[in-house]
C-alpha positions in Angstrom: 11.3 26.3 -5.7 10.5 23.7 -8.2 10.6 20.3 -7.4 10.8 17.0 -9.7 8.4 14.4 -8.3 9.2 11.0 -10.5 6.5 8.3 -10.0 3.1 8.8 -9.7 2.4 5.7 -7.1 1.0 6.6 -4.0 4.0 8.0 -2.3 4.6 10.3 -5.2 1.3 11.5 -6.1 0.5 12.1 -2.3 4.0 14.0 -1.9 3.0 16.0 -5.4 -0.5 16.9 -4.0 0.7 18.2 -0.5 3.7 20.1 -2.3 1.4 21.8 -4.1 -0.6 22.7 -1.1 2.8 23.8 0.2 3.3 26.3 -2.6 5.9 24.7 -4.2 6.2 24.7 -8.3 5.8 20.6 -8.7 6.7 18.3 -11.7 5.0 14.8 -11.4 6.2 12.0 -13.7 5.0 8.6 -14.7 6.9 6.1 -16.7 3.4 4.3 -17.3 -0.1 5.3 -17.5 -1.6 6.4 -14.4 -2.4 3.3 -12.5 0.6 1.4 -14.1 -0.5 -2.2 -13.9 3.2 -3.6 -12.9 3.4 -0.8 -10.0 3.0 -1.8 -6.5 0.4 0.7 -5.7 -1.8 -0.7 -8.3 -3.6 -3.2 -6.5 -7.2 -3.9 -6.1 -7.3 -3.8 -2.5 -4.4 -2.4 0.2 -4.8 -3.6 4.0 -5.3 -0.4 6.5 -3.8 -1.7 9.5 -2.2 -0.2 13.0 -0.7 -3.9 14.0 2.7 -3.2 13.9 4.0 -5.3 16.4 6.0 -3.4 19.2 6.7 -0.6 16.6 4.8 2.3 18.3 5.8 5.1 16.1 4.5 3.2 13.3 1.2 2.4 15.2 0.9 6.2 16.3 1.2 7.2 12.5 -1.5 5.0 11.8 -3.7 6.7 14.5 -3.1 10.0 12.5 -3.7 8.1 9.3 -7.5 7.0 10.1 -9.1 10.3 10.4 -7.2 11.6 7.0 -9.0 8.2 5.3 -12.1 9.2 6.2 -11.9 12.9 5.2 -10.6 11.4 2.1 -14.3 8.8 1.7 -15.8 12.7 2.3 -14.1 14.0 -0.6 -15.1 11.3 -2.5 -18.9 11.4 -1.5 -19.2 15.0 -2.4 -17.5 14.3 -5.9 -20.0 11.5 -6.3 -18.0 8.5 -6.1 -18.3 5.8 -3.8 -15.8 5.7 -0.9 -12.8 4.1 -1.7 -11.4 3.0 1.9 -13.8 0.3 3.8 -13.7 0.4 7.5 -14.4 -2.8 7.9 -11.8 -3.7 10.7 -9.4 -5.9 10.6 -9.2 -9.9 11.9 -5.7 -10.7 13.4 -5.3 -14.5 14.3 -2.3 -16.5 15.8 -1.5 -20.0 15.3 -1.4 -20.0 19.0 -1.9 -18.3 22.3 -0.5 -14.6 22.1 2.5 -14.0 24.1 5.3 -11.1 24.4 8.0 -11.1 21.8 5.5 -12.3 19.0 4.0 -10.1 16.5 0.7 -11.0 17.4 1.4 -10.6 20.8 3.3 -7.0 20.8 0.3 -5.6 18.7 -2.6 -6.5 20.9 -0.6 -5.3 23.8 0.4 -2.2 22.4 -2.8 -1.4 20.9 -4.6 -2.4 23.9 -2.1 -0.2 26.3 -3.1 2.9 23.7 -6.5 2.6 24.3 -7.7 0.9 21.9 -11.1 -1.3 22.0 -10.0 -4.6 20.4 -12.6 -7.6 20.6 -10.5 -10.7 21.7 -11.5 -13.9 19.9 -10.7 -17.3 20.8 -11.2 -20.5 18.8 -14.8 -20.9 19.7 -15.7 -16.9 19.7 -13.8 -16.8 15.9 -16.1 -19.9 14.8 -19.3 -18.5 16.2 -18.5 -15.0 14.5 -17.0 -15.6 11.3 -18.0 -19.0 10.3 -15.5 -19.1 7.3 -12.7 -19.8 10.2 -14.6 -22.6 12.1 -12.3 -25.3 10.8 -9.0 -22.9 11.3 -6.5 -24.2 13.3 -5.6 -20.7 14.4 -6.7 -20.6 18.2 -6.3 -16.9 19.2 -6.6 -13.2 18.0 -8.9 -10.0 17.7 -10.8 -8.0 15.8 -9.7 -4.6 15.5 -13.1 -2.3 14.5 -10.4 0.4 13.5 -8.9 -0.3 10.0 -9.6 -2.0 7.2 -8.5 -2.2 3.2 -8.6 0.6 0.6 -9.0 0.2 -3.3 -5.6 1.0 -3.8 -5.6 2.0 -7.6 -8.1 4.2 -7.2 -6.8 6.0 -4.7 -3.4 6.6 -6.2 -4.7 7.7 -9.4 -7.4 10.2 -7.8 -4.0 11.5 -5.5 -2.2 12.2 -8.7 -5.3 13.7 -10.5 -5.7 15.9 -7.1 -2.1 17.4 -7.5 -2.5 18.1 -11.1 -6.1 20.1 -10.0 -4.0 21.8 -8.0 -1.2 23.3 -10.2 0.9 20.5 -10.7 2.4 19.8 -13.9 1.5 16.3 -14.4 3.4 14.1 -17.5 3.0 10.4 -17.9 4.9 8.3 -20.7 8.4 9.2 -19.5 10.5 6.2 -18.3 14.0 7.5 -15.8 16.8 6.7 -17.3 19.4 8.1 -14.4 19.3 11.2 -12.2 21.5 14.6 -13.4 24.2 16.2 -10.8 25.8 19.2 -10.4 28.1 20.2 -7.6 27.5 16.9 -5.7 23.6 17.7 -5.8 20.7 16.0 -7.5 19.2 18.5 -10.2 17.3 16.8 -12.5 16.8 13.6 -14.2 17.5 12.4 -17.5 14.0 10.3 -19.4 12.9 9.0 -22.4 9.4 9.3 -23.6 7.1 6.7 -25.8 8.9 7.8 -29.0 12.1 6.9 -27.6 13.6 10.6 -27.5 16.1 11.7 -24.8 14.8 14.6 -22.2 16.5 16.7 -19.2 14.0 17.4 -16.7 15.7 20.4 -14.5 14.7 20.8 -10.9 15.6 22.5 -7.7 15.3 19.2 -5.5 14.0 15.7 -6.5 11.9 13.3 -4.8 12.7 9.6 -6.0 9.4 7.9 -5.8 9.4 5.0 -8.5 9.3 2.1 -6.1 11.4 -1.0 -7.5 12.2 0.9 -10.4 14.6 3.5 -8.0 17.1 0.6 -8.2 17.6 1.0 -12.3 17.2 5.0 -11.9 19.6 5.3 -9.7 22.3 2.1 -9.8 24.4 3.9 -7.3 22.1 3.4 -4.8 23.0 -0.5 -4.5 26.5 0.7 -2.8 24.9 2.6 -0.2 21.7 0.8 0.6 20.8 -2.7 0.8 18.4 -2.8 -2.5 17.3 -6.2 -2.9 13.9 -6.9 -5.6 12.1 -9.6 -4.6 8.7 -10.7 -6.3 5.4 -11.4 -4.0 2.8 -13.9 -4.5 -1.0 -12.6 -4.8 -3.4 -15.4 -5.2 -7.3 -14.5 -6.0 -10.4 -17.3 -5.4 -13.9 -17.1 -6.8 -15.9 -19.0 -4.3 -19.4 -20.1 -5.1 -21.1 -18.2 -2.6 -19.1 -14.8 -2.4 -21.9 -13.3 -0.1 -20.7 -15.4 2.7 -17.2 -13.9 2.4 -17.9 -10.3 2.5 -18.4 -8.0 5.9 -19.3 -8.4 8.3 -18.8 -12.2 8.3 -15.3 -11.9 6.4 -13.2 -9.0 7.5 -9.9 -8.3 6.2 -7.4 -10.3 8.1 -4.0 -11.4 8.7 -3.5 -15.3 9.4 -0.7 -16.0 12.0 1.3 -13.4 9.7 4.0 -13.5 11.4 4.8 -17.3 10.8 2.6 -18.2 7.6 2.7 -14.4 5.9 -0.7 -14.7 4.7 -3.3 -11.9 4.6 -6.3 -11.6 2.6 -9.3 -9.5 1.9 -13.3 -9.8 1.6 -15.0 -10.8 -1.6 -14.3 -7.9 -4.3 -17.5 -6.9 -6.5 -16.9 -9.2 -9.0 -16.6 -12.1 -6.4 -12.8 -12.6 -6.4 -11.5 -13.4 -2.6 -7.8 -11.9 -2.9 -5.2 -13.5 -0.8 -1.2 -12.4 -0.5 1.7 -13.9 1.4 4.3 -11.4 2.7 7.2 -13.7 3.2 11.1 -13.3 1.7 9.8 -13.5 -2.0 11.8 -14.7 -5.1 14.6 -12.4 -5.9 14.1 -11.0 -9.6 17.1 -8.8 -11.4 14.9 -5.9 -12.0 11.4 -4.5 -11.8 10.7 -5.0 -15.3 10.1 -9.3 -14.9 7.0 -10.1 -16.4 4.3 -10.9 -14.0 3.3 -14.4 -14.0 -0.4 -14.7 -14.0 -1.7 -18.6 -13.8 
């Protein structure tokens, strides 16, 4: 069977690699270069966490995922590269006492029930252990030694290159314009190359992993799925002493995220401290709107 995987972000690249490992013929296409700057997978850092409220299936999946992250680290080390997964733990903070029915309360209860060794922190313990949080109004929470953050862009590129090394055909610079159907089945895609030439790509099955570009590639999905494209804010700061914002004194965190949406990371090698907000976001008409940089 020949499969066409559309999008070489983390989902597409990982799918292509796994399909090749299962013996399938695979073509992986990407609109931009590997590590397309506008893609959600292309970023300096992403949280790797087990905290999912009372969502036990997601928590169980993450328990299976952590050993794979560690194995990927070993693969990077074997290739003479620094590991991309930094298991610095995750700091989860709440604006009030943990309670049932809240994201933080349910996350803590579920992880404790599943046997995870969480370090509970009141405000005094938080200030003593993590000085950068000494003046925070957040009064309850914990540190989970399992989890941390990953260098997202490095991992995504490595997955795509690993898929190609395993025998997948990797083609970049192909912009998807639509899907090809026959007899009620998707049998390929239509794309344009960098010169604007139209290409028809045939396949026995298609994996559509184009992220926010799915809405443009398959507008018919708008009638079937509640697709809503939003922009999310990400800010980077340069503190005068970035060493104060590196683990173990400053692990990745979620700051009362159920109410504020704020999460963040330790200082990167260049001294930047990244802060994001997961929220309803700003609705945008399509995935190609310019990214604002201030």
